[in-house]
N, CA, C and O of each residue as an XYZ file, in Angstrom:
580
protein
N     101.760    -85.745    206.547
C     101.716    -87.156    206.283
C     103.091    -87.744    206.557
O     104.112    -87.134    206.237
N     103.113    -88.916    207.143
C     104.348    -89.664    207.321
C     104.137    -91.080    206.794
O     103.033    -91.618    206.866
N     105.200    -91.677    206.265
C     105.173    -93.046    205.762
C     106.491    -93.721    206.106
O     107.537    -93.076    206.179
N     106.423    -95.026    206.315
C     107.641    -95.817    206.436
C     108.122    -96.129    205.023
O     107.319    -96.182    204.092
N     109.429    -96.337    204.858
C     109.945    -96.633    203.540
C     111.037    -97.694    203.592
O     111.774    -97.816    204.570
N     111.115    -98.453    202.508
C     112.211    -99.384    202.276
C     112.636    -99.190    200.832
O     111.844    -98.730    200.010
N     113.865    -99.531    200.516
C     114.282    -99.339    199.143
C     115.641    -99.915    198.845
O     116.296   -100.526    199.690
N     116.042    -99.693    197.597
C     117.346   -100.160    197.148
C     117.973    -99.098    196.250
O     117.279    -98.320    195.596
N     119.300    -99.090    196.239
C     120.053    -98.164    195.389
C     121.173    -98.938    194.707
O     121.771    -99.843    195.290
N     121.442    -98.563    193.464
C     122.548    -99.136    192.699
C     123.403    -97.990    192.178
O     122.894    -97.039    191.585
N     124.719    -98.094    192.409
C     125.651    -97.126    191.848
C     126.205    -97.703    190.560
O     126.630    -98.858    190.527
N     126.204    -96.915    189.505
C     126.677    -97.376    188.211
C     128.183    -97.230    188.113
O     128.799    -96.546    188.931
N     128.777    -97.868    187.120
C     130.221    -97.760    186.925
C     130.978    -98.551    187.960
O     130.622    -99.690    188.263
N     132.028    -97.953    188.509
C     132.875    -98.719    189.439
C     132.279    -98.842    190.845
O     132.881    -99.485    191.705
N     131.123    -98.248    191.095
C     130.539    -98.299    192.434
C     131.130    -97.254    193.353
O     131.704    -96.265    192.897
N     130.990    -97.475    194.650
C     131.498    -96.553    195.659
C     132.978    -96.863    195.883
O     133.349    -98.002    196.167
N     133.808    -95.841    195.751
C     135.253    -96.024    195.854
C     135.792    -95.464    197.161
O     135.055    -94.883    197.958
N     137.101    -95.651    197.367
C     137.737    -95.214    198.602
C     137.927    -93.712    198.707
O     138.134    -93.190    199.802
N     137.858    -93.010    197.585
C     137.967    -91.549    197.599
C     136.681    -90.964    197.018
O     135.963    -91.642    196.284
N     136.397    -89.725    197.342
C     135.185    -89.052    196.846
C     135.216    -89.021    195.322
O     136.101    -88.415    194.717
N     134.235    -89.685    194.714
C     134.185    -89.843    193.265
C     132.761    -89.611    192.776
O     131.819    -90.120    193.383
N     132.578    -88.853    191.695
C     131.227    -88.703    191.132
C     130.700    -90.061    190.663
O     131.435    -90.856    190.076
N     129.417    -90.314    190.930
C     128.799    -91.580    190.532
C     127.342    -91.348    190.183
O     126.655    -90.545    190.815
N     126.882    -92.064    189.167
C     125.454    -92.087    188.846
C     124.793    -93.171    189.693
O     125.431    -94.168    190.030
N     123.525    -92.984    190.037
C     122.808    -93.956    190.856
C     121.359    -94.089    190.388
O     120.813    -93.195    189.742
N     120.755    -95.221    190.729
C     119.331    -95.491    190.523
C     118.774    -95.984    191.851
O     119.423    -96.763    192.549
N     117.587    -95.538    192.198
C     116.972    -95.975    193.452
C     115.487    -96.247    193.258
O     114.819    -95.596    192.455
N     114.990    -97.217    194.006
C     113.562    -97.519    194.070
C     113.162    -97.496    195.534
O     113.811    -98.125    196.370
N     112.090    -96.770    195.847
C     111.611    -96.626    197.213
C     110.169    -97.132    197.273
O     109.351    -96.778    196.424
N     109.856    -97.954    198.268
C     108.491    -98.422    198.512
C     108.008    -97.822    199.823
O     108.736    -97.812    200.816
N     106.768    -97.318    199.823
C     106.203    -96.670    201.010
C     105.080    -97.518    201.600
O     104.333    -98.170    200.870
N     104.968    -97.502    202.932
C     103.917    -98.250    203.625
C     103.575    -97.545    204.935
O     104.263    -96.613    205.351
N     102.505    -98.002    205.576
C     102.107    -97.504    206.896
C     102.039    -95.981    206.959
O     102.558    -95.367    207.891
N     101.393    -95.373    205.955
C     101.247    -93.913    205.938
C     100.178    -93.478    206.927
O      99.184    -94.176    207.129
N     100.390    -92.317    207.543
C      99.421    -91.789    208.508
C      99.414    -90.268    208.433
O     100.313    -89.654    207.858
N      98.388    -89.676    209.024
C      98.262    -88.231    209.045
C      96.891    -87.800    208.561
O      96.072    -88.628    208.163
N      96.649    -86.498    208.598
C      95.317    -85.970    208.268
C      94.931    -86.239    206.816
O      93.754    -86.460    206.532
N      95.887    -86.228    205.891
C      95.571    -86.523    204.482
C      95.079    -87.955    204.332
O      94.158    -88.217    203.558
N      95.681    -88.874    205.059
C      95.252    -90.278    205.021
C      93.857    -90.402    205.606
O      93.001    -91.086    205.045
N      93.627    -89.741    206.731
C      92.313    -89.771    207.378
C      91.233    -89.189    206.477
O      90.076    -89.602    206.556
N      91.595    -88.229    205.618
C      90.640    -87.602    204.700
C      90.483    -88.401    203.402
O      89.732    -87.999    202.513
N      91.193    -89.539    203.291
C      91.064    -90.379    202.110
C      91.839    -89.897    200.897
O      91.570    -90.334    199.778
N      92.792    -89.006    201.101
C      93.593    -88.495    199.983
C      94.677    -89.509    199.606
O      95.023    -90.373    200.412
N      95.216    -89.407    198.377
C      96.248    -90.346    197.937
C      97.504    -90.263    198.795
O      97.853    -89.206    199.321
N      98.165    -91.392    198.919
C      99.450    -91.449    199.612
C     100.485    -92.114    198.694
O     100.115    -92.841    197.772
N     101.762    -91.871    198.938
C     102.798    -92.445    198.089
C     102.859    -93.962    198.222
O     102.671    -94.516    199.304
N     103.129    -94.624    197.089
C     103.279    -96.078    197.062
C     104.698    -96.449    196.646
O     105.320    -97.313    197.263
N     105.215    -95.798    195.599
C     106.545    -96.120    195.080
C     107.161    -94.895    194.417
O     106.458    -94.080    193.820
N     108.481    -94.775    194.528
C     109.204    -93.716    193.840
C     110.436    -94.345    193.179
O     111.163    -95.121    193.800
N     110.652    -93.996    191.910
C     111.829    -94.449    191.168
C     112.614    -93.208    190.774
O     112.070    -92.290    190.160
N     113.904    -93.181    191.133
C     114.757    -92.015    190.918
C     116.046    -92.403    190.213
O     116.523    -93.531    190.334
N     116.603    -91.445    189.471
C     117.927    -91.563    188.874
C     118.661    -90.267    189.167
O     118.059    -89.194    189.137
N     119.958    -90.354    189.452
C     120.677    -89.126    189.739
C     122.175    -89.313    189.791
O     122.719    -90.316    189.328
N     122.823    -88.323    190.365
C     124.272    -88.321    190.529
C     124.624    -87.818    191.921
O     123.834    -87.125    192.562
N     125.812    -88.172    192.377
C     126.338    -87.692    193.652
C     127.832    -87.933    193.677
O     128.361    -88.688    192.861
N     128.508    -87.295    194.609
C     129.906    -87.582    194.870
C     129.936    -88.367    196.170
O     129.538    -87.862    197.219
N     130.413    -89.615    196.095
C     130.292    -90.549    197.220
C     131.634    -91.231    197.471
O     132.474    -91.327    196.577
N     131.819    -91.700    198.701
C     133.048    -92.392    199.095
C     132.730    -93.392    200.197
O     131.680    -93.306    200.834
N     133.634    -94.342    200.426
C     133.413    -95.371    201.442
C     133.283    -94.784    202.842
O     132.426    -95.212    203.615
N     134.114    -93.820    203.170
C     134.114    -93.202    204.504
C     134.037    -91.697    204.352
O     134.915    -91.086    203.742
N     132.992    -91.093    204.902
C     132.901    -89.643    204.872
C     131.639    -89.147    204.206
O     130.748    -89.928    203.873
N     131.569    -87.835    204.014
C     130.340    -87.241    203.497
C     130.081    -87.567    202.035
O     131.008    -87.718    201.239
N     128.809    -87.671    201.703
C     128.343    -87.714    200.325
C     127.909    -86.297    199.988
O     127.243    -85.643    200.790
N     128.283    -85.816    198.801
C     127.948    -84.444    198.421
C     127.324    -84.424    197.034
O     127.357    -85.416    196.306
N     126.760    -83.290    196.686
C     126.229    -83.037    195.345
C     125.150    -84.035    194.929
O     124.946    -84.253    193.734
N     124.459    -84.642    195.886
C     123.413    -85.622    195.573
C     122.203    -84.907    194.977
O     121.658    -83.982    195.580
N     121.789    -85.343    193.794
C     120.575    -84.818    193.182
C     120.010    -85.851    192.228
O     120.748    -86.649    191.649
N     118.686    -85.831    192.068
C     118.055    -86.777    191.172
C     116.666    -86.336    190.779
O     116.103    -85.401    191.348
N     116.124    -87.028    189.795
C     114.748    -86.797    189.353
C     114.084    -88.150    189.180
O     114.751    -89.174    189.031
N     112.753    -88.136    189.202
C     112.061    -89.400    189.041
C     110.560    -89.263    189.032
O     110.004    -88.185    188.824
N     109.918    -90.403    189.265
C     108.464    -90.503    189.226
C     107.977    -91.139    190.520
O     108.494    -92.166    190.961
N     106.975    -90.509    191.116
C     106.330    -90.999    192.330
C     104.950    -91.517    191.949
O     104.172    -90.796    191.323
N     104.632    -92.758    192.318
C     103.321    -93.350    192.062
C     102.491    -93.275    193.336
O     102.970    -93.591    194.425
N     101.236    -92.852    193.183
C     100.314    -92.653    194.311
C      99.332    -93.813    194.434
O      99.180    -94.615    193.513
N      98.678    -93.887    195.570
C      97.715    -94.953    195.848
C      96.507    -94.917    194.919
O      95.817    -95.927    194.780
N      96.234    -93.784    194.280
C      95.116    -93.704    193.328
C      95.547    -94.058    191.902
O      94.754    -93.934    190.969
N      96.801    -94.499    191.728
C      97.299    -94.918    190.424
C      97.906    -93.810    189.584
O      98.460    -94.087    188.520
N      97.820    -92.565    190.028
C      98.411    -91.459    189.280
C      99.892    -91.337    189.616
O     100.388    -91.964    190.553
N     100.594    -90.508    188.826
C     102.020    -90.304    189.060
C     102.347    -88.817    189.128
O     101.611    -87.972    188.617
N     103.460    -88.526    189.767
C     103.993    -87.162    189.863
C     105.461    -87.188    189.493
O     106.161    -88.158    189.784
N     105.935    -86.122    188.851
C     107.373    -85.979    188.669
C     107.933    -85.327    189.928
O     107.296    -84.466    190.534
N     109.123    -85.749    190.307
C     109.756    -85.253    191.528
C     111.230    -84.979    191.264
O     111.820    -85.493    190.314
N     111.808    -84.151    192.135
C     113.253    -83.936    192.114
C     113.758    -83.990    193.546
O     113.096    -83.525    194.474
N     114.934    -84.564    193.706
C     115.497    -84.803    195.036
C     116.843    -84.116    195.167
O     117.654    -84.114    194.242
N     117.065    -83.528    196.345
C     118.343    -82.907    196.677
C     118.761    -83.370    198.058
O     117.927    -83.742    198.884
N     120.039    -83.342    198.294
C     120.588    -83.763    199.571
C     120.460    -82.676    200.625
O     120.706    -81.502    200.349
N     120.078    -83.066    201.822
C     120.195    -82.190    202.992
C     121.527    -82.512    203.672
O     122.341    -81.620    203.912
N     121.740    -83.794    203.980
C     123.043    -84.269    204.449
C     123.104    -85.777    204.293
O     122.077    -86.456    204.327
N     124.305    -86.297    204.124
C     124.507    -87.736    203.995
C     125.966    -88.056    204.266
O     126.858    -87.274    203.938
N     126.197    -89.214    204.868
C     127.565    -89.644    205.137
C     127.629    -91.165    205.146
O     126.655    -91.838    205.482
N     128.784    -91.694    204.775
C     129.018    -93.133    204.770
C     130.068    -93.456    205.825
O     130.994    -92.679    206.058
N     129.905    -94.640    206.472
C     130.875    -95.092    207.455
C     130.776    -96.602    207.572
O     129.700    -97.148    207.814
N     131.910    -97.272    207.398
C     131.900    -98.735    207.471
C     131.078    -99.306    206.330
O     131.319    -98.989    205.166
N     130.105   -100.151    206.662
C     129.269   -100.751    205.625
C     127.882   -100.130    205.563
O     126.936   -100.757    205.085
N     127.759    -98.879    206.055
C     126.429    -98.251    206.084
C     126.536    -96.733    205.943
O     127.630    -96.175    205.857
N     125.385    -96.090    205.922
C     125.341    -94.638    205.815
C     124.026    -94.097    206.333
O     123.050    -94.832    206.483
N     124.011    -92.825    206.598
C     122.814    -92.104    207.032
C     122.589    -90.965    206.054
O     123.547    -90.330    205.612
N     121.327    -90.694    205.707
C     121.050    -89.611    204.791
C     119.723    -88.940    205.054
O     118.793    -89.540    205.592
N     119.656    -87.689    204.664
C     118.428    -86.907    204.737
C     118.318    -86.165    203.413
O     119.226    -85.431    203.023
N     117.184    -86.367    202.718
C     117.013    -85.854    201.368
C     115.685    -85.124    201.242
O     114.668    -85.581    201.763
N     115.694    -83.982    200.547
C     114.490    -83.181    200.314
C     113.962    -83.492    198.918
O     114.707    -83.428    197.940
N     112.681    -83.825    198.825
C     112.040    -84.131    197.549
C     110.946    -83.102    197.303
O     110.121    -82.852    198.182
N     110.932    -82.501    196.111
C     109.897    -81.551    195.704
C     109.006    -82.222    194.674
O     109.498    -82.834    193.726
N     107.701    -82.110    194.855
C     106.728    -82.669    193.916
C     106.423    -81.602    192.879
O     105.898    -80.538    193.208
N     106.762    -81.894    191.601
C     106.625    -80.900    190.539
C     105.352    -81.029    189.718
O     105.004    -80.100    188.989
N     104.643    -82.155    189.812
C     103.397    -82.314    189.054
C     102.494    -83.326    189.748
O     102.940    -84.094    190.600
N     101.219    -83.316    189.370
C     100.280    -84.301    189.917
C      99.829    -83.965    191.323
O      99.804    -82.800    191.721
N      99.468    -85.014    192.083
C      99.009    -84.829    193.466
C     100.028    -84.042    194.278
O     101.233    -84.271    194.176
N      99.535    -83.122    195.077
C     100.360    -82.352    196.012
C     101.453    -81.528    195.312
O     102.523    -81.322    195.883
N     101.197    -81.057    194.086
C     102.186    -80.238    193.379
C     102.636    -79.082    194.269
O     101.814    -78.381    194.860
N     103.948    -78.894    194.355
C     104.525    -77.835    195.170
C     104.862    -78.262    196.581
O     105.596    -77.564    197.280
N     104.338    -79.400    197.013
C     104.674    -79.888    198.347
C     106.088    -80.443    198.338
O     106.642    -80.785    197.293
N     106.653    -80.519    199.536
C     107.974    -81.106    199.717
C     107.866    -82.201    200.774
O     107.011    -82.155    201.658
N     108.742    -83.172    200.660
C     108.874    -84.118    201.752
C     110.332    -84.417    201.996
O     111.182    -84.221    201.128
N     110.602    -84.893    203.190
C     111.961    -85.239    203.597
C     112.009    -86.734    203.822
O     111.182    -87.292    204.544
N     112.986    -87.382    203.199
C     113.288    -88.787    203.435
C     114.497    -88.859    204.349
O     115.559    -88.333    204.018
N     114.343    -89.510    205.504
C     115.467    -89.790    206.392
C     115.716    -91.282    206.308
O     114.831    -92.084    206.606
N     116.937    -91.660    205.897
C     117.206    -93.064    205.620
C     118.479    -93.567    206.280
O     119.401    -92.807    206.575
N     118.496    -94.874    206.501
C     119.689    -95.590    206.921
C     119.991    -96.614    205.839
O     119.143    -97.446    205.514
N     121.193    -96.560    205.280
C     121.616    -97.397    204.163
C     122.582    -98.466    204.650
O     123.429    -98.206    205.504
N     122.450    -99.667    204.103
C     123.402   -100.747    204.346
C     123.856   -101.293    203.005
O     123.024   -101.601    202.152
N     125.171   -101.421    202.800
C     125.663   -102.022    201.563
C     125.158   -103.457    201.483
O     125.201   -104.194    202.468
N     124.679   -103.848    200.301
C     124.129   -105.194    200.167
C     124.907   -106.065    199.193
O     124.584   -107.240    199.019
N     125.909   -105.514    198.568
C     126.655   -106.261    197.563
C     128.127   -105.929    197.681
O     128.566   -104.883    197.203
N     128.892   -106.800    198.308
C     130.322   -106.584    198.425
C     130.688   -105.631    199.544
O     129.844   -105.226    200.343
N     131.953   -105.284    199.584
C     132.461   -104.353    200.585
C     133.115   -103.184    199.870
O     133.517   -103.287    198.711
N     133.212   -102.090    200.570
C     133.819   -100.896    200.016
C     135.331   -101.007    200.109
O     135.823   -101.483    201.132
N     136.104   -100.595    199.101
C     135.656    -99.927    197.887
C     135.137   -100.915    196.840
O     135.466   -102.102    196.853
N     134.323   -100.387    195.941
C     133.792   -101.151    194.836
C     132.376   -101.649    195.016
O     131.810   -102.245    194.100
N     131.791   -101.417    196.185
C     130.411   -101.843    196.400
C     129.504   -101.112    195.414
O     129.704    -99.929    195.137
N     128.501   -101.826    194.883
C     127.669   -101.233    193.839
C     126.184   -101.219    194.181
O     125.378   -100.767    193.368
N     125.799   -101.705    195.369
C     124.377   -101.741    195.709
C     124.177   -101.625    197.208
O     125.056   -101.960    198.001
N     123.001   -101.142    197.576
C     122.639   -101.040    198.978
C     121.144   -101.084    199.155
O     120.385   -100.888    198.206
N     120.725   -101.344    200.382
C     119.313   -101.282    200.737
C     119.163   -100.249    201.845
O     120.113    -99.965    202.574
N     117.965    -99.689    201.964
C     117.755    -98.686    202.999
C     116.354    -98.773    203.575
O     115.433    -99.306    202.955
N     116.220    -98.237    204.775
C     114.933    -98.068    205.443
C     114.872    -96.635    205.930
O     115.901    -95.978    206.085
N     113.658    -96.151    206.171
C     113.546    -94.782    206.650
C     112.124    -94.331    206.792
O     111.188    -95.127    206.858
N     111.989    -93.007    206.836
C     110.694    -92.366    207.047
C     110.557    -91.172    206.118
O     111.483    -90.374    205.973
N     109.400    -91.055    205.496
C     109.026    -89.887    204.695
C     108.152    -88.989    205.569
O     107.242    -89.471    206.242
N     108.430    -87.686    205.558
C     107.573    -86.702    206.218
C     107.263    -85.623    205.194
O     108.168    -84.952    204.697
N     105.950    -85.453    204.871
C     105.546    -84.490    203.851
C     105.109    -83.184    204.507
O     104.486    -83.171    205.568
N     105.465    -82.068    203.824
C     105.134    -80.730    204.291
C     104.299    -80.010    203.251
O     104.522    -80.212    202.057
N     103.347    -79.181    203.650
C     102.531    -78.410    202.682
C     103.369    -77.458    201.856
O     104.501    -77.118    202.199
N     102.769    -77.045    200.758
C     103.400    -76.067    199.874
C     103.786    -74.833    200.671
O     103.012    -74.337    201.490
N     105.008    -74.338    200.416
C     105.449    -73.160    201.171
C     105.460    -71.927    200.302
O     105.805    -70.844    200.773
């Protein structure tokens, strides 16, 4: 299954600084235009995911130690608990690129994983000190391994 995604992220505290600094974050992701055999079979697809986590982030350079947990809401109204880890991410100028692995721990598709590939743009202020961003990307789900 693949889905398009849009979302927003907020960094708590002082926001993203000029040097690599641990930061807490909150993110909301909305999914649309899902396709694939699960969709064709009428199975549930993701609608929204809300996550909270931590990472070490900076205005220019790699983001590290990104991890979070949250709740994924499905098209059938049910929810799943999920956990997210970083594959890779980096910031440059007023934007960033990231790839994140999400594991579904309960509910629909328990044990499945998906990868979110995103492009982030700061939406509030300039770095250092920016505290919010928006992103677009693609979710690709993989069967239980």
